[in-house]
VOTI-657950 format. One record per residue: residue number from 1; residue in one letter; x, y, z of N, C-alpha, C in turn. Coordinates in Angstrom, 2 decimals, always signed. Each point is the difference from the previous one (the first is absolute). Layout:
N
NUM, A, X, Y, Z, X, Y, Z, X, Y, Z $
...
***
This chain:
90
1, X, +14.22, -15.73, -23.07, +0.03, -0.16, +1.32, -0.29, +1.83, +0.43 $
2, X, -0.72, -0.12, +0.99, +0.02, +1.56, +0.47, +0.77, +0.19, +1.20 $
3, X, +0.32, +1.43, -0.17, +0.84, +0.75, +0.97, -0.40, +0.64, +1.15 $
4, X, +0.42, -0.07, +1.20, -0.85, +0.71, +1.11, +1.20, +0.63, +0.76 $
5, X, -0.17, +1.28, +0.20, +1.27, +0.73, +0.51, -0.94, +0.88, +1.30 $
6, X, +0.82, -0.28, +0.96, -0.62, +0.63, +1.32, +0.97, +1.00, +0.49 $
7, X, -0.48, +0.94, +0.55, +0.64, +1.42, +0.43, -0.14, +0.05, +1.14 $
8, X, +1.21, +0.78, +0.91, -0.44, +0.73, +1.47, -0.06, -1.04, +0.85 $
9, X, +0.60, -1.27, -0.05, -0.01, -1.01, +1.05, +0.76, +0.13, +1.01 $
10, X, -0.36, +0.24, +1.19, +0.58, +0.17, +1.21, +1.07, -0.74, +0.31 $
11, X, +1.21, +0.89, +0.12, +1.30, -0.86, +0.30, +0.04, -1.32, +0.98 $
12, X, -0.56, +0.05, +0.95, -0.24, -1.47, +1.16, -0.76, -0.81, -0.91 $
13, X, -0.94, +0.15, -0.70, -0.74, -1.02, -0.84, +0.92, -0.57, -1.10 $
14, X, +0.76, +1.04, -0.82, +0.87, -0.41, -0.96, +1.14, -1.03, +0.68 $
15, X, +0.46, +0.46, +1.20, +1.08, -0.89, +0.43, -0.32, -1.39, +0.33 $
16, X, -1.44, +0.02, +0.66, -0.50, -1.13, +0.37, -0.47, -0.67, -1.31 $
17, X, -0.24, +0.19, -0.94, -0.36, -0.77, -1.32, +1.54, -0.37, -0.36 $
18, X, +0.92, +0.74, -0.18, +1.22, -0.66, -0.37, +0.67, -0.93, +0.84 $
19, X, -0.17, -0.02, +1.05, +0.53, -0.98, +1.13, -0.75, -1.41, -0.53 $
20, X, -1.16, +0.08, +0.17, -0.86, -1.09, -0.50, +0.19, -0.39, -1.53 $
21, X, +0.27, +0.55, -0.73, +0.34, -0.53, -1.64, +1.38, -0.46, +0.34 $
22, X, +1.01, +0.54, +0.92, +1.21, -0.90, +0.06, -0.14, -1.18, +0.55 $
23, X, -0.55, -0.11, +1.07, -0.54, -1.26, +0.54, -0.63, -1.05, -0.93 $
24, X, -0.57, +0.22, -0.82, -0.62, -0.51, -0.96, +0.69, -0.28, -1.27 $
25, X, +1.14, +0.65, -0.46, +0.77, -0.05, -0.93, -0.86, +0.59, -1.10 $
26, X, -0.51, +1.03, +0.20, -0.90, +0.43, -1.15, +0.35, +1.70, -0.02 $
27, X, -0.25, +0.40, -1.28, +0.26, +1.33, -0.08, -1.07, +0.69, +0.65 $
28, X, +0.06, +1.42, +0.04, -1.24, +0.64, +0.66, -1.10, -0.20, -0.59 $
29, X, +0.00, +0.31, -1.27, -1.29, -0.36, -0.95, -0.40, -1.32, -0.11 $
30, X, +0.89, -1.28, +0.20, -0.65, -0.91, +0.06, -0.84, -0.20, +1.41 $
31, X, +0.69, +0.48, +1.16, -0.42, -0.15, +1.06, -1.61, +0.74, +0.23 $
32, X, +0.03, +1.02, -0.57, -1.15, +1.01, -0.24, -1.12, -1.01, -0.81 $
33, X, +0.38, -0.52, -0.90, -0.92, -0.65, -0.73, -0.51, -1.40, +0.79 $
34, X, +0.75, -0.61, +0.62, -0.12, -1.16, +0.93, -0.94, +0.39, +1.10 $
35, X, +0.15, +0.96, +0.71, -0.89, +0.50, +0.92, -1.34, +0.51, -0.56 $
36, X, -0.08, +0.65, -1.25, -1.26, +0.28, -0.33, -0.57, -1.22, -0.61 $
37, X, +0.42, -0.99, -0.38, -0.77, -1.22, -0.51, -0.28, -0.80, +1.35 $
38, X, +0.58, -0.19, +0.76, -0.16, -0.72, +1.33, -1.46, +0.62, +0.63 $
39, X, +0.33, +1.44, -0.10, -1.10, +0.64, +0.94, -1.37, -0.10, -1.01 $
40, X, +0.09, +0.16, -1.22, -1.18, -0.25, -0.90, -0.58, -1.17, -0.13 $
41, X, +0.73, -1.09, +0.12, -0.34, -1.35, +0.06, -0.53, -0.49, +1.12 $
42, X, +0.22, +0.68, +1.51, -0.52, -0.38, +0.92, -0.36, +1.25, +0.81 $
43, X, -1.14, +0.49, -0.35, -0.51, +1.25, +0.63, -0.54, -0.37, +1.56 $
44, X, -0.24, -1.40, +0.17, -0.64, -0.24, +1.46, +1.27, -0.42, +0.95 $
45, X, +0.85, -0.01, -0.68, +1.37, -0.55, +1.37, +0.93, +1.33, +0.21 $
46, X, -0.49, +0.98, -0.51, +0.66, +1.28, +0.60, -0.83, +0.52, +0.86 $
47, X, +0.85, +0.45, +1.00, -0.60, +0.33, +1.36, -0.76, +1.42, -0.06 $
48, X, -1.18, +0.00, +0.61, -0.93, +1.24, -0.03, +0.67, +0.97, +0.61 $
49, X, -0.27, +1.37, -0.07, +0.74, +0.96, +0.92, -0.94, +0.26, +0.71 $
50, X, +0.62, -0.37, +1.48, -1.25, +0.17, +1.09, -0.22, +1.42, +0.07 $
51, X, +0.75, +0.95, -0.19, -0.56, +1.42, +0.12, -1.00, +0.37, -0.90 $
52, X, +0.17, -0.51, -1.11, -1.12, +0.36, -1.28, -1.25, -0.88, +0.51 $
53, X, +0.11, -1.04, +0.63, -1.14, -0.83, +0.16, -0.97, +0.68, +1.15 $
54, X, +0.97, +0.61, +0.79, -0.46, +0.69, +1.31, -1.00, +1.13, -0.65 $
55, X, +0.73, +0.72, -0.86, -0.73, +1.26, -0.43, -1.29, -0.27, -0.85 $
56, X, +0.18, -1.32, -0.62, -1.34, -0.32, -0.77, -0.96, -0.46, +0.85 $
57, X, -0.02, +0.01, +1.14, -1.01, -0.43, +0.82, -0.97, +1.16, +0.48 $
58, X, -1.10, -0.59, -0.19, -1.32, +1.39, -0.06, -0.67, -0.25, +1.39 $
59, X, -0.11, +1.39, +0.48, -0.50, -0.04, +1.31, -1.52, +0.40, +0.13 $
60, X, -0.93, -0.78, +0.33, -1.15, +0.37, -0.19, -0.95, -0.02, +1.43 $
61, X, -0.25, +1.46, +0.28, -0.23, -0.23, +1.40, -1.04, +1.64, +0.09 $
62, X, -1.14, +0.19, +0.41, -0.73, +1.09, +0.13, +0.22, +0.63, +1.07 $
63, X, +0.74, -0.37, +1.11, +0.54, +0.59, +1.13, +0.80, +1.14, -0.48 $
64, X, +0.08, +1.15, +0.91, +1.03, +1.14, -0.17, +1.47, -0.49, +1.00 $
65, X, +0.77, +0.81, +0.02, +1.10, -0.40, +0.84, +0.01, +0.10, +1.30 $
66, X, -1.01, +1.00, +0.56, -0.33, -0.03, +1.79, -0.76, -1.26, +0.21 $
67, X, -0.85, -0.48, -0.99, -0.74, -1.09, +0.31, +0.76, -1.44, +0.02 $
68, X, +0.99, +0.13, -0.87, +0.95, -1.34, -0.13, +0.94, +0.12, +1.41 $
69, X, +0.43, +1.00, +0.29, +1.13, +0.10, +1.21, -0.97, -0.47, +1.36 $
70, X, -1.16, +0.45, +0.04, -0.74, -0.18, +0.84, -0.40, -1.83, +0.17 $
71, X, -0.05, -0.66, -1.14, -0.17, -1.08, -0.04, +1.20, -0.78, +0.30 $
72, X, +1.23, +0.28, -0.43, +1.22, -0.34, +0.68, +0.07, -0.03, +1.59 $
73, X, -0.30, +1.17, +0.34, -0.07, +0.16, +1.44, -0.87, -1.05, +0.71 $
74, X, -1.00, -0.21, -0.43, -0.95, -0.54, +0.69, +0.42, -1.74, -0.23 $
75, X, +0.89, -0.48, -1.09, +0.19, -1.25, -0.11, +1.29, -0.43, +0.97 $
76, X, +0.81, +0.94, +0.49, +1.18, -0.31, +0.78, -0.32, -0.86, +1.06 $
77, X, +0.65, -0.76, +0.49, -0.42, -0.83, +1.09, +1.03, +0.58, +1.05 $
78, X, +1.06, +0.20, -0.11, +0.86, +0.21, +1.19, +0.88, +1.39, -0.27 $
79, X, -0.76, +1.06, +0.48, +0.54, +1.45, -0.48, +1.33, +0.29, +0.71 $
80, X, +0.03, -0.71, +1.19, +1.26, +0.51, +0.76, +1.32, -0.29, -0.66 $
81, X, -0.02, -1.09, -0.86, +1.34, -0.48, -0.87, +0.55, +1.25, -0.78 $
82, X, -0.91, +0.97, -0.40, +0.50, +1.19, -0.82, +0.88, +0.92, +0.80 $
83, X, -0.28, +0.10, +1.38, +0.49, +1.25, +0.74, -0.83, +1.37, +0.06 $
84, X, +0.76, +0.70, +0.55, -0.82, +1.52, -0.34, +0.17, +0.68, -1.41 $
85, X, -0.64, +0.34, -0.65, +0.11, +0.37, -1.34, -1.43, +1.08, -0.24 $
86, X, +0.60, +1.03, -0.72, -1.46, +1.01, -0.22, -0.36, -0.01, -1.28 $
87, X, -1.15, +0.09, -0.42, -0.38, +0.00, -1.39, -0.45, -1.48, -0.33 $
88, X, +0.01, -0.47, -1.16, -0.50, -1.19, -0.41, +0.48, -1.17, +0.93 $
89, X, +0.88, +0.00, +0.91, +0.35, -1.48, +0.65, -0.45, +0.18, +1.45 $
90, X, -0.65, +1.01, +0.38, -0.56, -0.07, +1.38, -1.64, -0.69, +0.41 $
***
């Protein structure tokens, strides 16, 4: 059987892992194996990271920033809700 050693684990992560292992009546090693087995057996059940998903989006537009800002200004229906602002919001 293979041996896996992990170093430099954040203290908070280790504490969380230790608590979870205790709740499940497992050693920390057994808990890590259980988590890895679950993750690898159920990749679709694991929530995707919203930040990573957002950053993976591609923005495809030939307009420059000024054109985009002008388009936003034209699309606003009720500019009075924004109050008096200088720059981008007026």
